C-alpha positions as CSV (number, residue, x, y, z in Angstrom):
1,X,58.1,80.7,217.5
2,X,60.3,78.1,216.2
3,X,63.3,76.2,216.4
4,X,65.6,75.9,213.3
5,X,67.8,73.4,212.1
6,X,70.4,74.8,209.7
7,X,72.5,72.9,206.6
8,X,74.8,75.1,205.0
9,X,76.4,74.8,202.0
10,X,75.7,71.6,200.4
11,X,77.3,70.8,197.3
12,X,76.5,69.0,194.3
13,X,78.1,68.4,191.0
14,X,75.0,68.0,188.5
15,X,73.0,69.1,185.2
16,X,70.0,71.1,185.9
17,X,69.2,73.7,183.6
18,X,67.6,74.9,180.2
19,X,70.1,75.2,177.9
20,X,71.5,71.7,176.2
21,X,74.7,72.0,177.5
22,X,73.2,72.3,181.1
23,X,71.5,68.7,180.5
24,X,75.2,67.1,179.6
25,X,77.8,68.6,181.5
26,X,77.9,68.5,185.2
27,X,77.8,72.2,187.1
28,X,78.3,73.0,190.6
29,X,75.0,74.0,192.6
30,X,75.2,74.6,196.3
31,X,71.7,74.2,198.4
32,X,70.9,75.9,201.7
33,X,67.9,74.4,204.3
34,X,66.1,75.8,207.2
35,X,63.9,73.4,208.9
36,X,61.0,74.8,211.2
37,X,60.5,72.0,214.6
38,X,60.1,72.2,217.6
39,X,63.2,70.8,219.6
40,X,61.7,71.0,222.9
41,X,60.6,67.5,223.3
42,X,63.9,66.3,221.5
43,X,66.4,68.6,223.9
44,X,64.3,67.2,227.2
45,X,64.6,63.8,226.7
46,X,67.4,63.9,224.5
47,X,66.5,61.3,221.6
48,X,66.4,61.5,217.7
49,X,62.9,60.4,217.4
50,X,61.2,63.7,218.7
51,X,63.3,66.4,216.3
52,X,64.3,66.2,212.9
53,X,66.8,63.8,211.4
54,X,69.3,66.3,209.0
55,X,71.8,63.4,207.9
56,X,68.1,61.9,206.7
57,X,67.3,65.2,205.2
58,X,70.8,65.2,203.5
59,X,69.6,61.9,201.9
60,X,66.7,63.1,200.3
61,X,68.1,66.6,199.0
62,X,70.9,64.0,197.2
63,X,68.5,62.2,195.7
64,X,66.5,65.6,194.6
65,X,69.8,67.2,193.5
66,X,71.1,64.2,191.7
67,X,67.9,62.9,190.5
68,X,66.0,64.2,187.0
69,X,67.5,67.1,185.3
70,X,65.3,70.4,185.8
71,X,65.1,73.0,183.9
72,X,64.9,76.4,186.5
73,X,66.1,76.5,190.0
74,X,63.1,77.5,191.0
75,X,61.8,73.9,190.2
76,X,64.8,72.8,191.8
77,X,63.9,74.5,195.1
78,X,60.3,73.7,195.4
79,X,61.3,69.9,194.9
80,X,63.7,69.8,198.1
81,X,61.0,71.2,200.2
82,X,58.0,69.2,198.6
83,X,60.2,66.7,199.9
84,X,61.7,67.8,203.5
85,X,58.3,68.6,203.9
86,X,57.2,65.3,204.7
87,X,59.6,64.5,207.4
88,X,57.2,64.8,210.3
89,X,57.5,67.2,212.9
90,X,58.7,69.8,210.1
91,X,56.7,72.9,210.5
92,X,58.3,75.5,207.4
93,X,60.9,75.2,205.3
94,X,63.7,77.3,203.8
95,X,65.6,76.8,200.9
96,X,68.3,78.7,198.4
97,X,69.4,77.1,195.6
98,X,72.6,78.5,193.6
99,X,73.9,77.6,190.3
100,X,77.2,79.1,190.9
101,X,78.0,79.3,187.3
102,X,75.2,80.5,185.2
103,X,75.7,80.3,181.5
104,X,75.4,84.6,181.6
105,X,77.7,87.1,179.6
106,X,78.6,88.7,182.7
107,X,80.6,87.5,185.9
108,X,78.8,87.3,189.0
109,X,79.2,85.0,191.9
110,X,75.9,82.9,191.8
111,X,72.0,83.2,190.8
112,X,70.0,82.0,193.7
113,X,65.8,81.1,194.4
114,X,65.4,81.4,197.6
115,X,61.9,80.1,198.7
116,X,59.5,79.7,202.3
117,X,57.0,76.5,202.4
118,X,54.6,75.8,205.6
119,X,53.8,72.4,206.1
């Protein structure tokens, strides 16, 4: 059984995608992250050192999202998961990456990739 820290709807304007114009013109991406961690000791001691500092996680997510352009949102999701799993006390992570305006001939709200990885 796990406790969860959830970060919802982080928003980024950045350049990721397969098409040439996607590498030049920023587009909106949204990220949700769920982090499994045992929060019991942190709660008992009211001490941040016994949990995951979600401000640090947001900084890490931002570095990945604003870093090297990637072709696939699958790659973005995997890199985000890998970066979050490095944090001490993380047991499992779920990552959702949403591309809000994919270059399609049909109208839709977004395209999303969701992955789950264990430490």
